[in-house]
C-alpha positions as CSV (number, residue, x, y, z in Angstrom):
1,M,118.6,266.7,61.9
2,A,119.8,262.7,61.7
3,H,123.2,262.4,60.0
4,R,124.2,259.3,57.8
5,P,127.8,258.1,58.6
6,S,130.4,259.0,55.7
7,K,131.7,257.1,53.5
8,A,134.5,256.1,55.8
9,A,132.1,254.2,57.9
10,P,129.6,252.8,55.0
11,R,126.5,251.6,55.9
12,P,125.3,248.2,55.5
13,D,121.8,247.6,53.5
14,D,119.4,245.6,55.2
15,R,120.1,242.4,52.7
16,R,123.8,242.6,52.6
17,G,124.8,242.6,55.9
18,R,128.1,244.3,54.5
19,Q,131.1,244.4,57.1
20,A,134.0,247.3,57.5
21,H,136.4,245.1,57.6
22,P,137.0,242.2,54.5
23,S,135.4,239.0,55.3
24,P,136.6,235.4,53.9
25,A,136.3,234.3,50.2
26,P,132.7,233.0,49.8
27,N,131.9,229.5,49.9
28,P,128.5,228.7,48.7
29,R,128.6,225.3,50.5
30,Y,128.6,226.8,54.3
31,N,125.4,229.0,55.5
32,Y,126.0,230.0,59.2
33,A,123.6,231.0,61.9
34,A,123.8,232.7,65.0
35,L,121.3,232.9,67.9
36,D,121.0,234.8,70.8
37,L,118.4,234.4,73.4
38,G,118.5,237.3,75.6
39,T,116.1,237.8,79.2
40,N,113.5,239.7,76.2
41,N,114.2,238.6,72.4
42,C,115.1,235.0,70.7
43,R,116.8,235.9,67.4
44,L,118.4,234.1,64.8
45,L,120.2,235.3,61.9
46,I,121.4,232.8,59.5
47,A,124.1,234.1,56.3
48,R,125.6,233.1,53.7
49,P,129.7,234.9,53.3
50,T,130.1,236.8,50.4
51,E,134.3,238.9,49.6
52,E,132.3,241.9,50.8
53,G,130.7,240.6,53.6
54,F,127.6,238.0,54.0
55,V,124.4,237.7,52.6
56,V,121.5,237.2,55.0
57,V,119.7,233.9,53.7
58,D,116.7,233.7,57.0
59,A,116.3,235.5,59.9
60,F,113.7,235.3,62.8
61,S,113.0,237.4,65.8
62,R,110.6,236.7,68.4
63,I,109.8,238.7,72.3
64,V,109.9,235.9,74.8
65,R,110.2,237.4,77.6
66,L,112.3,234.9,79.5
67,G,113.2,236.5,82.2
68,E,109.6,237.3,83.1
69,G,109.4,237.4,86.9
70,L,113.3,236.7,87.4
71,A,114.2,239.5,89.5
72,A,111.5,238.4,92.3
73,T,112.1,234.6,92.2
74,G,115.6,234.1,90.9
75,K,113.4,231.6,88.4
76,L,112.8,231.3,85.2
77,S,109.2,230.4,85.1
78,D,107.5,227.5,83.4
79,L,105.4,230.0,80.9
80,A,108.6,232.0,79.9
81,M,110.5,229.1,79.6
82,D,107.4,227.4,77.2
83,R,107.4,230.7,75.9
84,A,111.2,230.1,74.6
85,V,111.4,226.9,73.5
86,S,108.5,227.4,71.0
87,A,110.4,230.3,69.6
88,L,113.5,227.6,69.4
89,S,111.7,225.2,67.8
90,V,110.8,227.5,65.2
91,C,114.9,228.3,65.0
92,A,116.0,224.5,64.9
93,D,113.4,223.8,61.9
94,K,115.2,227.4,60.4
95,L,118.3,225.8,61.2
96,R,117.6,222.3,59.3
97,R,115.7,223.4,56.1
98,R,118.8,226.2,55.7
99,H,121.4,223.2,55.6
100,V,123.4,225.7,58.4
101,A,126.8,224.1,58.6
102,L,127.9,225.5,61.3
103,V,126.1,227.5,64.4
104,R,126.4,229.5,67.6
105,S,124.0,229.6,69.5
106,V,124.2,232.3,73.3
107,A,122.2,232.7,76.0
108,T,122.8,236.1,78.1
109,E,121.7,237.6,81.3
110,A,118.2,235.6,82.2
111,C,120.1,232.7,82.1
112,R,123.2,233.3,83.7
113,R,120.9,234.8,86.6
114,A,118.3,231.9,87.1
115,T,118.9,229.3,89.5
116,N,117.0,227.2,87.1
117,G,119.3,228.6,84.0
118,R,121.3,225.4,83.5
119,E,118.2,223.1,83.6
120,F,116.3,224.9,80.8
121,V,119.3,224.9,78.6
122,E,119.3,220.8,79.3
123,R,115.9,221.3,78.4
124,V,116.0,223.4,75.1
125,Y,118.9,220.7,73.8
126,R,116.6,217.8,74.7
127,E,113.1,219.5,72.5
128,T,114.8,221.1,70.1
129,G,118.5,219.8,69.2
130,I,119.9,223.3,70.0
131,A,123.0,223.5,72.5
132,L,122.8,227.2,74.3
133,E,125.9,227.7,75.2
134,I,125.7,230.5,78.1
135,I,128.3,233.4,78.1
136,T,129.6,235.8,80.5
137,P,129.2,239.5,80.1
138,E,132.5,240.1,79.1
139,Q,131.8,237.7,76.0
140,E,128.6,239.2,75.6
141,A,130.2,243.0,75.0
142,R,132.8,241.7,72.9
143,L,130.4,240.0,70.4
144,A,128.1,243.6,70.7
145,V,131.2,245.2,69.8
146,L,132.3,242.7,66.8
147,G,129.0,242.9,65.1
148,C,128.2,246.7,65.1
149,H,131.6,249.0,65.4
150,A,131.8,249.4,61.8
151,L,128.8,252.2,62.5
152,L,131.0,254.3,64.9
153,E,131.6,257.6,63.2
154,P,135.0,258.4,62.1
155,G,137.0,260.4,64.6
156,E,139.6,260.1,67.2
157,G,140.1,259.2,71.2
158,K,138.0,256.2,72.3
159,A,134.6,256.0,71.9
160,L,131.6,254.1,73.9
161,I,129.3,251.1,72.4
162,F,126.5,249.8,74.6
163,D,123.7,247.1,74.4
164,I,120.5,247.7,76.5
165,G,119.2,244.2,77.0
166,G,116.9,242.5,78.9
167,G,118.3,241.5,82.1
168,S,122.0,243.5,81.5
169,T,123.3,246.3,80.2
170,E,126.9,246.1,78.7
171,L,129.1,249.1,78.2
172,V,132.5,248.9,76.3
173,L,135.0,251.6,76.2
174,I,137.1,251.1,72.6
175,D,140.2,252.1,70.8
176,T,139.7,252.6,67.1
177,R,143.4,253.7,66.1
178,G,144.1,250.0,64.8
179,S,142.3,248.0,62.1
180,T,139.6,246.8,64.4
181,P,139.0,247.8,68.1
182,H,140.4,246.9,70.9
183,V,138.6,246.6,74.5
184,V,139.9,249.2,76.5
185,D,137.9,248.7,79.6
186,W,133.8,247.2,79.9
187,Y,131.6,247.2,82.7
188,S,128.5,244.8,82.8
189,A,124.9,246.5,85.1
190,P,122.8,244.2,86.2
191,W,120.0,246.7,84.9
192,G,118.2,245.7,81.5
193,V,114.1,246.4,80.5
194,V,112.8,243.8,81.9
195,S,115.0,243.8,85.1
196,L,114.8,247.0,85.9
197,S,110.3,247.4,84.8
198,E,110.0,244.6,87.3
199,T,112.3,246.0,90.3
200,E,110.9,249.5,90.2
201,P,107.8,249.3,88.3
202,H,106.0,251.8,86.2
203,G,102.7,252.7,85.6
204,G,99.5,254.3,87.0
205,A,98.0,257.3,85.0
206,D,99.2,260.1,87.3
207,K,101.8,262.4,85.9
208,A,103.8,263.2,88.7
209,A,103.9,259.8,89.9
210,L,105.3,258.5,86.8
211,L,108.1,261.1,86.9
212,E,108.8,260.0,90.3
213,S,108.7,256.2,89.3
214,Y,111.1,257.2,86.3
215,A,113.6,259.5,88.1
216,R,114.0,256.5,90.6
217,M,114.8,254.3,87.8
218,R,117.6,256.7,86.5
219,Q,118.8,256.8,90.0
220,R,119.1,253.1,90.4
221,V,121.2,252.9,86.9
222,A,123.4,255.8,88.0
223,G,124.2,253.8,91.2
224,S,125.2,251.0,89.5
225,F,127.3,253.1,86.6
226,H,129.1,254.6,89.7
227,G,132.1,252.9,89.5
228,F,132.3,252.6,86.0
229,A,131.8,256.6,85.9
230,Q,134.7,257.0,88.5
231,K,137.3,255.5,86.2
232,L,136.3,256.9,83.1
233,R,137.1,260.1,85.1
234,A,140.4,258.9,87.0
235,D,141.5,257.9,83.3
236,G,140.7,261.2,82.2
237,V,138.5,259.7,78.7
238,P,136.7,262.8,77.6
239,P,132.9,261.9,75.9
240,G,133.7,261.6,72.6
241,R,131.8,258.8,69.9
242,L,128.8,257.2,71.2
243,L,127.0,254.1,69.7
244,G,124.3,251.8,71.0
245,T,123.0,248.4,70.0
246,S,119.4,247.7,71.3
247,G,115.8,247.7,71.3
248,T,115.5,250.7,73.0
249,V,117.6,252.8,71.2
250,T,116.3,251.8,67.8
251,T,112.5,252.4,69.1
252,L,113.5,255.7,70.2
253,A,115.0,256.6,66.7
254,S,112.0,255.6,65.0
255,V,109.9,257.8,66.9
256,Y,112.3,260.2,66.5
257,L,112.0,259.7,62.9
258,E,108.0,259.7,63.0
259,L,108.1,256.0,60.8
260,P,105.2,254.7,60.3
261,S,106.3,252.0,61.0
262,Y,109.3,250.3,61.7
263,D,112.2,250.4,58.9
264,R,115.6,248.7,59.8
265,R,117.2,250.2,56.7
266,A,116.3,254.1,58.2
267,V,117.2,253.0,61.8
268,D,121.0,251.1,61.5
269,G,123.4,253.7,60.9
270,L,121.3,256.7,61.9
271,I,123.1,259.0,63.9
272,V,121.0,261.4,65.9
273,P,121.5,264.5,68.9
274,A,121.7,262.8,72.3
275,S,119.2,266.4,73.1
276,A,116.6,265.0,71.0
277,M,116.8,260.7,72.2
278,R,116.6,262.5,75.7
279,G,113.6,264.8,75.1
280,I,112.1,261.9,73.4
281,S,112.7,259.9,77.1
282,E,111.2,262.9,78.9
283,K,108.1,262.3,77.0
284,L,107.8,258.9,76.9
285,S,108.5,258.8,80.8
286,G,105.2,260.8,81.9
287,M,103.2,258.7,79.6
288,T,100.4,255.9,80.3
289,I,101.3,252.4,79.2
290,D,98.4,252.8,76.9
291,E,99.3,255.8,75.2
292,R,102.5,254.5,74.7
293,S,101.0,251.9,73.2
294,Q,99.5,254.2,70.4
295,M,102.1,255.0,69.3
296,A,103.9,253.8,66.0
297,C,106.9,251.4,66.6
298,I,106.6,251.2,70.2
299,G,102.9,249.2,70.2
300,S,101.5,247.0,72.6
301,E,104.7,245.1,72.9
302,R,107.2,247.5,74.1
303,A,104.9,250.1,75.9
304,D,105.7,248.6,79.3
305,L,109.7,247.9,78.9
306,V,110.6,251.1,76.8
307,V,110.4,253.8,79.8
308,A,112.8,251.5,81.8
309,G,115.3,251.6,78.4
310,C,115.0,255.3,78.3
311,A,116.3,255.5,82.1
312,I,119.4,253.3,80.9
313,L,119.9,255.5,77.8
314,D,119.5,258.8,79.9
315,A,122.1,257.3,82.9
316,I,124.4,256.3,80.0
317,L,124.5,259.7,78.7
318,D,125.1,260.9,82.0
319,I,128.2,259.5,82.4
320,W,129.2,259.9,78.5
321,P,127.5,262.9,77.7
322,A,127.9,263.0,74.1
323,E,126.4,265.1,71.3
324,R,125.5,262.6,69.6
325,L,124.4,259.1,69.6
326,G,124.6,256.8,66.6
327,V,122.1,253.9,66.3
328,A,122.8,250.1,65.4
329,D,120.3,247.6,64.1
330,R,123.1,245.0,64.8
331,G,124.7,243.2,67.9
332,I,125.5,239.9,68.8
333,R,124.5,237.8,66.1
334,E,126.3,240.0,63.5
335,G,129.4,239.6,65.9
336,I,129.1,236.0,66.1
337,L,128.5,235.7,62.5
338,R,131.9,237.4,61.4
339,S,134.0,235.2,64.4
340,L,132.5,231.7,62.6
341,M,133.4,233.5,58.8
342,A,137.0,234.4,60.2
343,R,137.4,231.4,62.0
344,K,136.5,228.8,59.0
345,A,138.8,230.9,56.6
346,A,141.3,230.4,59.1
347,A,141.1,226.7,59.7
């Protein structure tokens, strides 16, 4: 059965973006924006601060697959860059129309890894006026935590927050005893849904072959997590609360709820049994792309990548075998907005 956060950890609704901690007093002159260009998605959030958090003014999300082919060539392809620039042009128009006063635009693993990442950033600025900042894995992890930690279940002990991206996965161990979470340790693995799918292809119609491919995916990710898992064991950190922010966990949560179409209000803040998520991952790993594309909330856009996300999630549950998994449809963008609003209030 699914659970909701208790009153100690209120779940923000879809329209108001409420935060667990007080935000700056509202200033009607200011709209803030956060843009996150990842390996797979381009996402924009424009918001105005309120006393309770912020009100979302506008939003945009598009799958651009910027990192498509990167694992094989080490470069961003022309087609992938064209798709990203097209999406960023839409974002630039929204920033102008919404009179945004303060914006931070970040790029993550694809631009970090690509040999032509810097050239792409320069092209984006020339053609759209958007100044992308290529952030480090640590910055990415901390922004994700800042954006979603309010959805952690109340409890004692350390908690693990993870973000499965397109080109990397961030694991962040936090201590929640203070008023704001303290990052104890973190790790960035070079595997996301795009990079893992391209390195360990999962296709065909033979179920046995599909399951073998899935096992290789899990093994590859587990090898990457090995050092971090050893540190957790050496430090004697018992598995506790677990919260995931990514398209993988929100998609699997939608499948768990049997939603006819994606509903952020039903998913953001949901807490599900980890065993149920493992069961869904096992089922999807033995299905063909066509079979997965027919499932509600997966569709053709996610059918080829969702299995890689399942393999990464399974590997996370192997090193942090929590009983329940919290699901967050928020992360880097919300973390950016909170930091921008706090900076302005302190100025």
